[in-house]
N, C-alpha and C positions, 0 to 999 in steps of 0.2 A: 504494500500500500504506500510505502514511502516513495517508490518510483512513480506511482500514479500521482501523488501529491506534488512531486517535483515537475512532472510533465504539466500538471495544471498550473503550477507557478510560472512556468515558461509561457504557456498559452496566455495566462493572465498578463504577463509582461508585454507580450505582443499586442494584446487587446488594449492595454494602457497606452502604448505608443500609437496605435491606430486611432484611439479616441482623442488623444491630444493633437495628432497630426490632422485628422479630418474634421474634428469638432462635432462629430455625430454622437448623439446620446445613446444610440443602440449599442455601440461598442462599450459604453460605460455600463449599461445594464448587463451585457454579456460578461463583462469583467466582474461585476458584483456576484453574478451567479457562479462563475468559476471559483471565485474566492470562497464562497460559502461551501461549495462542494469539496474544495481542498481542505478547508477547516474541518469539515465533518470527517473526512478520511483520516486526517491526523489525529483527531480525537478518538476515533474508533481504534486506530493503531495504538494509541497510548493506553486505552482501556484494556485492550487485548494483551498488551505487554505486561500490565500490572497483574492480570489474571494468571499469567504463566509463572510469575515469581512466587505466588503464594502456594 
């Protein structure tokens, strides 16, 4: 899941650049969606990691 989060971070960066360059709001909304999905993946990975230690 870490790899998926890194890929989403890269996609998010590209969307940020596109949003700034073009000034279109749709890229910003897509960026927010990608960030939320990436955050959920990282949180799931953290929770699963804690479960393995116990």
